[in-house]
Each structure stands twice: as C-alpha cells, then as structure tokens.
N, C-alpha and C positions, 0 to 999 in steps of 0.2 A: 579582607576582601575575599581570600580564599574559601573561608568558611561560608560566607553568604552566597557564593557561585555554587559551593557543593550541595547546599540546602534547596536549591531553586528546583522546581518541579523538573525542568527538562533535564537537568544534571542527575536528577535522582532516577530518572526513568532511564537515561543513558547507562547509569553505572548498572542497574539491575539488568538490564539487556545484554549489556557486556559480560555480566557474570553468566548469564544463561548460555551465552555464546561460547565462553571458555568450556564450560561444562559438556555442551553439546560436541565440541572439538575432542572432549576427553572420552566420548563415546555415549555420555548419558542422554535420556531423553525426557520430554515433558509433556502434558498435558498441554494443548493448544491455548487453554484458557490461561496460561502464564500471560499470553499478551495482553489481556484485559487491563494490565496496568496502563495501557494507551489510553484508555476510555477519558480518564480525567484529563490529561493534557489536551487531548482531541475534544473535549467539550466548548474550547474556544475554537470558534468556526475558522477564525483567520490562521490558526497555528495549523487547523487540521486541513486548510486548504493548500498551505506550502506542503505539508506532509504528504498531501495527495500528489501535487505535481512532482514531488522528489520521487515517490515510490514509481509512479506511471512511467515517468521518464527512465527509469532503472529498467521496469520490466518491459518496455518497448525495445530497449537495448538487448536485452536477453531473448525477446522473440525474434528479433531480427537475424538472430545467429543460429536459432532452433530450427532442425529440418522439419519437415511436414510429417505429421504421423502417418505410417505406411497404410492404414486403413482409410485415410480421408483423401478425397479429391484435391489434386493440386490448386485447382481454381477456387475451392472453399478455403483453404489455407491461406492462399494470398487474399482473399477477401477478407478474412480475420484480421490478417497484418495491416491490410488498408484501414480497417475500420478503427484498429489500435492506434495507428499512426495519427488517423484523423481525430481521434480522441486527445490524445496528447497535444496536438496543435490547438484544439479548441480548448483544452485546460489552459494552456498559456495565455491564449488571448483573454480569456475570462478572468483569470487572475490578474492580468494587467489592467484590466478595466472591468471591475465587478457591476459597474452602475450601467454599462453599455448593453441595450436591448438586443443588438446585433450579435454581440459576444455571447449574451443568455440563450440566444435562439440557437445559435452555432452549436453550443455546448448540448443543447435538449436533442437537437438533429444526431449529433455525435452519440450521445448516450443510447438514443433508438436504434442507432446502426450497430452499437455493440451488443445490443440485447438481440436483435435480429440475426447477427452473425453465429451466434451461438443458442440457437432457439429449439434445439431439438431435445425431447424427454423421454424417458423409457420408464417402465414400473420397475419400481423397486420394493423391498420388503416392507418399507414403512410410507408407501405411495409413489408418485410420480417423481422422477430423479432427474435434474437437468443434465445434460451431457455436455461436458466441458472439454474442448479440444486444446486450449490456451489457457492456463492460468494467468499467463502474464496478460493476456486480454481481458480477464475477468478482473485483475488489478486495474486496468484503466477504467473499465466499466465501473468499478467501486469508486473510483477518484473522481469520477464525472457524478456519480449519485452524491458523495460527498459535497462536492461544492452546489449542485441544485438544492440539497436538502439541507441547509446549515443548522436546522434544529435538530437534526438526526447526526451531528457531526461526529459525536462521540461513538455510536454503533459503527459508522462508516470507517472511523479511524481503526477501529479494532478488526472490522470486516476486511479491509484492504491489507492489514498487515498478515491477519490470517491466511487469505488467498496467495499471498507472497511467499510466506515462510513454509507452510504446512507440506509435509512430506509423508510418503508411505514408504515402508519396506517391511518384508515378513518378521525380521527378528524385531523390530521395535513397534510395529503398527504404525498407525496414522496419529500425527501431532508434530511436535517439534522432536525432531530426530536428528542423528549427528550431521545428516545430508542437509538439514535446514542451517546448520551454524553460517554458511556465507551470507543467507538472507536476514539472518538476525543480526549480525554484524552490519549488514546494510542499513537495517533500521535503527540499530545504535548509533551509527553514525550520522545520521539526521539529526537525532536528538542530542548527540554531542554538540553538533554544531549550533542549534539552537540555544544549549547552556552556556556556548561560548559568547553567543550575541546578546544573550541576557546579561552576561557579566560584563561584557564591554559596554551596554549601555548604561549599566548601572555606575561604571566608574567614570563614564562622561557624564553622566546627571550629577555625580558627587563633586565633579572638578569645575563645574560651572559656577 
C-alpha cells in the first residue's frame, strides 16, 4: 500500500515541493520554473479547482493581516481587500455547485472586480507592466481564472503558485528564495493532503 501511495502524482509533487522548501530554509534559491511540476497534476481541472480554492483562502488570510502599502490610498487598499474577499466567496460557491449559472455569473463578476482593483500599468523595459499592490489578491484572481477556464487549468495552477511563492531580495534576486519557504511549504501541504486522500480512496476501493 505504501509503495502505491508514494508513487501517486500528488505524493510525488508533494515530496519534491517539500525538498525545495527544505533547501530554501537552508538558504538556497531556485528559478521560479521549479513550480512547473504543478502543471501536470493541475491539468485535471477538478484537482486544479481544489488547489485554487486552497491557495485563495490562504492568500486572503495573509492579505487580511497585511498593512496598506505607504504609497497607496487606504480606500484603494480596502477595495482590493473587498474584491479578494468577494472572490473567495465566489470560488466557494462555484466549487460547491459548478453547474449553477448563478454561481458562474457571480464568479465572473468577482473576477472582473479583481482585475479592476489592480488595473494600473506603467512603462517598463519590455513594454507595459501591470502594477500589483497585493500579490495575495492576484492569487485570488488567478484562482478565479482557473475555475472559469478549465481547459487552461494547468497554466493557471502554475501561475497561482508562482504568484503565491515568488519573492525578491537583493542577494538572491527574483524567484524561489529563502523568504519563499513558508509559501512552498503551504503548497506542498495541499498536495500531501491530496496524496493522503488518493491513498485512502485506494484502500477503501480494495476493501469493498
């Protein structure tokens, strides 16, 4: 039984993420593309939707504890927080009943609100760059896109994780750096739970 569980895709992904998190905690750093290992398991849209809600709920909790950036008006920050909270509520409603047209319309509206809440752009070296005040709200936005576009779930699974875990400092640059360790641990926790659920289902099926 243990061999079958350890070879399941969620268990393999969880193990690799746990290894990355441990290395980050030792002070190492990695390219953000290490998270592309999530594309394969997230190609299953139902699994990706569970992952989307998990990350969005965690991101919202982080956002609620974060003070407003000093250069942003407090009203704008509160609006970003409201949009993220409405987004998570819509994700829950849609995941509870994906066949509901009302739930889908609610999710579309929440997605549009999240886009509008952070809709400023500036000129950068490679063209126009979107100004992001809250990476946590961006994670919720990605989660909504994941559920609304199931045929792109592999892409959005990776992008959600990227927005959740990517950090920057002068020593390590941008990517998965030591500061990313708690976020990578959180991502790994979801896939470990998925692996445990797969194992429990396998045991139940064999005992019937």
